[in-house]
C-alpha positions, 0 to 999 in steps of 0.5 A: 500500500502507498504511504504518506511519505510517497504523497508530497501533495498530501504531506503539504496539506496535512502540515497546513492542517496541523499548523495555522502558521504554515509556510504557505500562509506565511509566504502569502503574508510576506508577499503582502497578502491580507488576512482576517481571523475568524472563529466559527465556520458559519462566518460568511468567508466569501465576504472576507475573500471579496474584500481581497483578504484570506479568511484564516481559522483562529485556533490554539493549535500550538499553545503550550499553556494558558497562563497569560489567558488565565488573567482574562478568563475564569477557571470554568472557561473552556480550554479551546478559548483559553489556548486560542487567546493565549496565542493571541497574547503571545503575539502568534496572530499579530500577522492578521490584518483583521478579525471577525468574531461571532456569537458562538458561545459565551466563552469564545465571544469573550475573546472579542471583548478582551481582544478589543482592550489591547491597543492595535488589535485587529478585531473590527467586527462582532457578528450576531447570528440567529439560532432559530429559523423563521422569517424574522430570523432571515431578516435579522441575518440579512441585516447582520450580513450587510453590517459585516460587508460595511464593516469590512469595506471600512476596515480595508478601505475597499468596495465589495461589489456584486461582481467581487462577491460573485467571484468569491462565492465561485471560489468557495463553491469550488472548495466545497466541490473539491472537499465533497470529491474527497469525501466521495473517495472515502466511501469504498471498501478501501479508502485513500486517507486515514481519518486523521489525514482527512481531518487535516486536509479539511482544516488546511482549507481554513489555514491557507489562502483559498486559491492556493488551497484549491490548487493543492486539493486538485493536485492531491485528488489527482495524486490519490487517484493515480496511486489508488486506495491504500487503507482497508478500514476494519470499522467505519466510526462516526464520533462527535466529541463534546469538545475538540481542540485542534 
């Protein structure tokens, strides 16, 4: 069977999934590319992309402690929140040009409150999203989308036109198509990726500029198909933990 080392296309995506400060992203930043951090995947990333920035998922992947964050949060605050904010305080996310936070939970939303107290912080917008589906919720969410567009335009000094949004939606839909293709390849008796590899490949999508990720995904799919499936799972298990820290 093929091994991970034989597939450099897979290795590159796995490394990006493991490390939000990966070399591909850092090269993009060094070349003047703009980035916006976000914390919840229901954030409409297409708006950020339409503004000419790369949406990057905030996560405390490389945090080794929460000592600094402890000064800002109570002991009952989840580790995911504290580790992420500890990295912010440690300066690891200083490369960001902006940040959009979300009413995901009372713990993570406090990252925005605390971050705003730091001079020169990149956090420019907090977005509210309804928890129920109704006509009123749709109207409310439409308003929130418009607020995010306006805040992003003001923050970056750009105009987000319908044409730019259409191009961004097309780019992100291509990402979804490629990810769906990978999932389809995992449905046979023999599969191409381990569960961990699959997770890292998906996480790479929110750890890289989207055009680079789409190209890397196309290269990966081609390489996987050329090499064939390499794993025969003993069991197929879907596991949903209460808390995940990447």
